[in-house]
C-alpha positions in Angstrom: 13.5 0.0 -26.8 14.4 -1.0 -23.4 11.9 0.6 -21.1 12.9 2.6 -17.4 12.7 1.3 -14.0 9.6 1.9 -11.7 10.9 4.7 -9.8 9.7 4.9 -5.8 7.9 7.8 -4.7 9.0 9.5 -1.5 6.2 10.9 0.8 7.5 12.7 3.9 6.8 10.9 7.5 4.2 12.9 9.1 5.0 11.9 12.5 2.2 13.1 14.5 -0.1 11.9 11.7 1.1 8.3 12.4 1.0 8.5 16.2 -3.1 7.7 15.3 -2.5 5.9 12.1 -4.1 2.2 11.3 -1.9 -0.6 9.7 -3.0 -2.2 7.1 -2.1 -5.9 6.3 -2.9 -6.8 2.9 -2.4 -9.9 0.5 -1.4 -8.9 -3.0 -1.6 -11.0 -5.6 -0.3 -10.5 -9.2 2.9 -9.3 -8.8 5.7 -10.8 -10.1 9.4 -8.8 -9.7 10.2 -6.0 -7.4 8.9 -3.4 -10.6 5.4 -4.8 -9.8 5.8 -3.7 -5.9 7.0 -0.3 -6.6 4.0 0.0 -8.7 1.5 -0.7 -6.2 3.3 0.9 -3.8 3.2 4.2 -5.3 -0.7 3.4 -6.1 -1.5 3.1 -2.9 1.2 6.3 -2.2 -1.1 8.6 -4.2 -4.0 8.1 -1.6 -3.9 11.6 0.9 -4.5 9.4 3.9 -1.8 6.8 3.0 0.7 7.9 5.1 3.6 4.6 4.8 3.4 2.1 2.6 5.8 -0.8 2.4 5.4 -3.9 0.0 6.9 -6.9 -1.1 6.6 -9.1 -3.9 8.6 -12.2 -2.5 6.4 -12.7 0.1 3.4 -10.9 -1.8 1.8 -8.5 1.6 1.6 -4.8 1.7 1.9 -3.1 5.7 0.0 0.2 4.3 -0.4 3.0 7.2 -3.5 4.8 6.7 -5.4 8.1 8.7 -8.3 6.5 8.9 -10.4 9.6 8.6 -9.2 10.1 5.0 -9.5 6.3 3.5 -11.1 3.0 3.7 -10.0 -0.6 3.0 -12.0 -0.8 -0.1 -10.1 2.6 -1.5 -7.1 1.0 -1.1 -8.1 -2.4 -2.6 -9.1 -0.2 -5.5 -5.5 1.2 -5.8 -4.0 -1.6 -6.1 -5.9 -2.7 -8.6 -5.8 0.3 -10.4 -1.6 0.2 -10.3 -2.2 -2.4 -12.9 -3.3 0.2 -15.7 -0.9 -0.9 -18.8 -3.1 -4.0 -19.7 -0.2 -6.4 -18.9 -0.7 -6.3 -15.4 -3.7 -7.7 -12.9 -3.4 -6.8 -9.4 -6.0 -7.6 -6.3 -5.8 -7.8 -2.6 -7.4 -8.8 -0.1 -7.4 -7.8 3.5 -5.3 -10.0 5.7 -6.0 -7.3 9.0 -6.3 -4.3 10.5 -5.0 -2.8 13.6 -7.2 -3.3 16.8 -6.9 0.9 17.9 -6.0 3.7 16.5 -3.5 4.8 19.2 -1.9 1.0 17.7 0.1 2.8 14.9 2.4 0.6 12.2 3.6 -2.6 12.9 0.7 -3.1 15.3 -1.6 -5.2 13.0 -4.2 -8.0 14.4 
């Protein structure tokens, strides 16, 4: 039986919340293809305080815009690990950077 391709979750962009978002840059190990990146992205987007998530399998990195009042880095790392829920995949993330101030918004990563 042929497996269905992973579908990317779509989350409406809250432009007001993005103005006070913090951007977290993650190194993500274990992704071998775009399906893996989609699986990890969907797991991150499932967290209420994640406003946006971009995950790239080729670079092994993810940029995540978060509402810092609703989540923290350990929860993001746990979401990445939890994306490997099929017994065949094993994802692990580590923090590469966190923007310096809440007003920095996505893209201003230290």
